[in-house]
Backbone bond lengths (Angstrom), bond angles and torsions (degrees), N, CA, C in turn:
res aa  C-N    CA-C-N  psi(-1)  N-CA   C-N-CA  omega(-1)  CA-C   N-CA-C  phi
1 X - - - 1.459 - - 1.519 107.34 -
2 X 1.319 115.61 132.13 1.462 121.11 179.12 1.526 109.31 -131.01
3 X 1.318 115.87 160.28 1.463 121.63 177.41 1.517 109.14 -119.56
4 X 1.324 115.71 149.93 1.459 122.21 178.88 1.521 108.64 -150.61
5 X 1.336 116.95 155.93 1.467 119.10 179.21 1.533 110.75 -79.79
6 X 1.313 115.69 129.68 1.466 121.87 177.95 1.518 110.20 -69.98
7 X 1.305 115.79 136.11 1.464 123.80 170.74 1.523 106.64 -129.61
8 X 1.319 116.90 119.79 1.467 121.18 -176.68 1.527 110.41 -63.77
9 X 1.326 117.65 122.51 1.464 119.93 173.47 1.525 109.53 -71.95
10 X 1.310 117.06 165.78 1.468 121.29 -177.94 1.531 112.21 -52.45
11 X 1.333 117.82 -42.46 1.461 120.43 -176.12 1.528 111.88 -65.28
12 X 1.348 118.08 -21.74 1.469 121.64 -176.21 1.524 113.23 -99.41
13 X 1.326 117.87 -1.40 1.472 120.00 179.62 1.524 109.72 -55.72
14 X 1.319 115.80 133.01 1.452 121.61 177.90 1.521 114.87 84.28
15 X 1.322 117.96 -3.91 1.463 120.09 -178.92 1.532 112.72 -89.77
16 X 1.294 118.16 -14.24 1.472 123.08 175.62 1.528 112.89 55.33
17 X 1.327 116.58 43.20 1.466 119.42 175.50 1.525 110.53 -62.90
18 X 1.318 115.72 -47.04 1.466 122.50 179.50 1.521 106.14 -160.71
19 X 1.334 117.28 152.70 1.466 118.00 176.80 1.533 110.47 -69.56
20 X 1.322 116.47 146.41 1.458 119.57 175.48 1.518 108.87 -56.43
21 X 1.324 116.24 135.89 1.446 122.39 -178.03 1.520 113.37 93.94
22 X 1.345 117.61 -13.24 1.459 121.61 178.60 1.531 108.30 -62.69
23 X 1.309 117.34 134.43 1.458 121.38 -175.72 1.524 110.94 -81.36
24 X 1.336 115.56 121.57 1.458 122.37 173.12 1.518 107.80 -104.10
25 X 1.325 117.87 142.29 1.463 122.22 178.13 1.528 108.35 -120.89
26 X 1.332 115.91 129.09 1.468 122.16 -175.62 1.518 110.44 -140.90
27 X 1.320 115.40 165.09 1.458 121.82 174.39 1.524 109.99 -81.14
28 X 1.325 116.69 140.83 1.465 121.54 174.27 1.523 106.97 -82.39
29 X 1.331 116.11 122.18 1.455 120.33 179.54 1.525 111.47 -110.09
30 X 1.317 117.00 -26.91 1.458 119.28 -178.43 1.507 112.30 -147.84
31 X 1.325 115.25 145.59 1.464 123.59 178.61 1.522 108.50 -130.90
32 X 1.336 117.89 167.34 1.463 118.75 176.29 1.535 110.10 -51.91
33 X 1.323 115.70 136.93 1.460 121.99 -174.38 1.512 111.73 101.87
34 X 1.351 117.00 -19.22 1.457 122.12 175.32 1.529 108.66 -93.13
35 X 1.338 116.12 165.52 1.470 120.65 -176.99 1.525 109.91 -129.85
36 X 1.331 116.14 129.12 1.466 122.31 173.32 1.526 107.10 -80.02
37 X 1.348 116.44 129.93 1.460 121.07 -178.44 1.527 109.59 -132.26
38 X 1.330 115.48 155.69 1.463 121.29 174.18 1.517 109.58 -148.60
39 X 1.317 115.49 150.33 1.467 120.65 172.31 1.526 109.51 -101.34
40 X 1.336 116.23 11.58 1.453 121.57 -177.89 1.514 112.65 101.56
41 X 1.321 116.81 -19.30 1.459 121.78 179.04 1.521 110.90 -123.17
42 X 1.306 115.92 -57.52 1.464 121.57 -178.54 1.520 109.82 -98.14
43 X 1.332 115.43 138.33 1.459 122.33 179.73 1.517 109.35 -111.62
44 X 1.318 115.69 154.58 1.448 120.10 175.86 1.511 110.83 -166.88
45 X 1.315 115.00 -179.72 1.457 122.36 177.92 1.522 107.61 -122.18
46 X 1.325 116.02 128.52 1.462 122.28 172.20 1.521 105.59 -95.42
47 X 1.347 115.91 114.11 1.459 119.24 -177.43 1.519 110.49 -73.32
48 X 1.324 115.62 163.44 1.468 120.00 178.81 1.521 110.75 -61.73
49 X 1.342 117.64 -21.77 1.462 121.88 176.74 1.518 113.66 -86.80
50 X 1.353 117.35 -1.42 1.456 121.71 176.60 1.513 115.21 96.25
51 X 1.334 118.98 -2.95 1.463 120.94 179.10 1.528 110.45 -73.82
52 X 1.326 115.79 150.43 1.464 122.79 176.56 1.523 108.48 -105.90
53 X 1.335 117.10 120.39 1.461 122.91 177.23 1.521 107.27 -113.85
54 X 1.312 117.17 112.58 1.461 120.58 -173.10 1.514 112.63 -80.19
55 X 1.318 115.32 131.42 1.460 123.03 171.56 1.521 108.33 -88.36
56 X 1.311 116.95 -37.63 1.455 121.63 -177.98 1.512 110.79 95.77
57 X 1.306 115.96 -151.23 1.457 122.26 -178.04 1.520 110.43 -98.90
58 X 1.302 115.12 160.15 1.460 121.39 176.01 1.526 108.53 -90.34
59 X 1.321 116.60 145.74 1.459 121.11 171.89 1.524 108.18 -76.73
60 X 1.300 116.87 146.16 1.459 121.50 178.17 1.528 111.66 -82.82
61 X 1.350 115.06 -31.49 1.466 120.37 -176.28 1.527 109.94 -136.33
62 X 1.338 115.67 159.50 1.465 120.62 175.49 1.529 109.22 -83.51
63 X 1.330 117.17 -176.14 1.463 120.60 -176.31 1.526 113.42 -66.82
64 X 1.337 117.61 -11.94 1.466 121.48 176.33 1.523 112.16 -102.69
65 X 1.333 116.77 7.52 1.467 120.93 177.75 1.514 114.52 84.26
66 X 1.327 118.48 7.00 1.469 121.65 179.23 1.525 109.49 -83.87
67 X 1.335 117.41 141.47 1.469 119.59 -176.65 1.527 112.35 -63.20
68 X 1.327 114.82 144.13 1.456 122.15 174.71 1.526 108.97 -107.34
69 X 1.328 117.51 146.38 1.459 119.37 179.69 1.528 110.56 -66.12
70 X 1.306 115.76 145.55 1.465 121.61 -179.46 1.533 111.84 -111.76
71 X 1.330 116.54 3.92 1.466 119.45 -171.70 1.530 113.87 -126.17
72 X 1.332 118.31 17.40 1.469 120.15 -178.14 1.528 110.47 -79.45
73 X 1.326 117.10 -49.42 1.463 120.95 176.52 1.518 107.55 -84.81
74 X 1.302 116.23 126.08 1.461 120.53 -174.90 1.528 110.51 -114.41
75 X 1.333 116.81 146.19 1.462 119.17 174.68 1.534 109.98 -63.04
76 X 1.323 115.35 146.81 1.454 121.14 177.60 1.514 110.91 131.39
77 X 1.323 115.87 -176.78 1.466 119.99 -178.57 1.531 111.93 -61.46
78 X 1.325 116.03 142.90 1.462 120.62 173.56 1.527 106.15 -66.40
79 X 1.333 118.32 124.17 1.471 120.32 -176.51 1.532 112.71 -60.49
80 X 1.319 115.92 146.02 1.461 121.28 176.43 1.516 110.15 -53.31
81 X 1.323 116.14 139.90 1.460 121.73 176.75 1.509 115.09 78.53
82 X 1.358 117.30 8.21 1.465 120.29 -178.47 1.526 110.59 -127.81
83 X 1.321 114.68 167.11 1.464 122.36 175.71 1.524 108.78 -135.40
84 X 1.317 116.26 145.79 1.461 122.18 172.33 1.527 106.34 -91.53
85 X 1.333 116.02 118.43 1.463 122.84 -175.84 1.523 109.35 -115.62
86 X 1.335 116.23 135.88 1.453 120.83 -174.88 1.528 110.71 -134.15
87 X 1.330 115.48 136.95 1.461 121.56 168.15 1.513 107.49 -87.13
88 X 1.309 117.86 141.30 1.463 119.78 -172.12 1.517 115.07 -99.78
89 X 1.327 118.97 -7.35 1.461 118.68 -172.13 1.521 114.76 -106.20
90 X 1.331 117.59 -6.08 1.470 119.00 179.58 1.526 109.41 -149.64
91 X 1.323 116.01 133.68 1.472 119.78 179.26 1.523 111.48 -66.66
92 X 1.342 117.79 -20.01 1.463 119.91 -179.69 1.529 111.29 -104.23
93 X 1.322 117.56 24.60 1.460 122.65 177.12 1.530 110.15 -63.05
94 X 1.321 117.63 142.12 1.466 120.76 175.53 1.524 107.98 -72.12
95 X 1.314 115.81 93.49 1.456 121.28 -177.57 1.521 108.92 -144.35
96 X 1.319 117.64 -164.32 1.466 120.64 -174.21 1.513 113.75 -64.01
97 X 1.341 118.59 -18.65 1.463 119.25 175.69 1.521 110.98 -60.77
98 X 1.331 116.43 -33.88 1.469 121.15 -174.91 1.527 113.02 -118.26
99 X 1.342 117.38 -16.52 1.471 121.50 178.89 1.523 111.96 -104.77
100 X 1.331 117.26 -14.60 1.452 121.75 -175.63 1.525 110.58 82.86
101 X 1.329 116.38 177.49 1.462 119.42 177.13 1.531 109.94 -59.62
102 X 1.326 116.05 144.37 1.462 122.23 -176.26 1.529 109.39 -101.14
103 X 1.310 116.68 135.67 1.461 122.10 179.09 1.534 109.51 -62.67
104 X 1.317 116.47 122.87 1.466 121.63 -177.90 1.524 111.62 -58.08
105 X 1.313 117.37 -31.83 1.474 119.81 -178.28 1.526 112.30 -66.39
106 X 1.347 118.35 -15.05 1.467 120.78 179.73 1.522 112.79 -91.14
107 X 1.331 117.73 -5.55 1.468 120.34 -178.83 1.518 108.98 -69.08
108 X 1.340 115.71 127.40 1.461 119.83 -172.38 1.520 113.93 -108.54
109 X 1.310 118.38 -25.14 1.461 121.58 -177.81 1.523 109.07 -141.56
110 X 1.312 115.72 146.18 1.451 122.10 176.64 1.529 106.68 -122.34
111 X 1.324 117.41 117.86 1.454 122.45 -173.63 1.532 109.74 -111.78
112 X 1.305 115.48 144.27 1.462 121.26 176.70 1.521 108.46 -121.59
113 X 1.325 117.93 118.81 1.468 118.54 176.35 1.525 109.56 -65.00
114 X 1.300 116.28 135.06 1.460 120.95 179.91 1.531 109.56 -93.33
115 X 1.315 116.24 -41.36 1.464 120.59 178.64 1.513 107.68 -146.66
116 X 1.320 115.82 143.17 1.464 120.63 176.49 1.519 108.86 -125.27
117 X 1.307 113.86 157.27 1.460 119.28 -178.88 1.507 108.81 -144.26
118 X 1.304 117.14 133.99 1.458 121.05 178.48 1.508 110.68 -87.84
């Protein structure tokens, strides 16, 4: 889990999801050397070691019913110097599905879960 400062992309201007600079924390799903793949419905990352990490489907709208972009995260290699970051509890989470790969140099905190509970 890593944190990075949110910067509103052009499509999100005026939506007030979070103030610019607000720290978002997400799971790292892909790094350079990994590949983002889709079958047209389900998305995931094929790691350089061959593992499949599922992203799932994209949400069509945010929690207020406004459309979300479907073309920010693109299939192909994770670009050098970036990471694919995903929130796991909501399909409309502000993550790489809608923000694109995040520049690794902007990551500010690295968190390790100590215990989890379902």
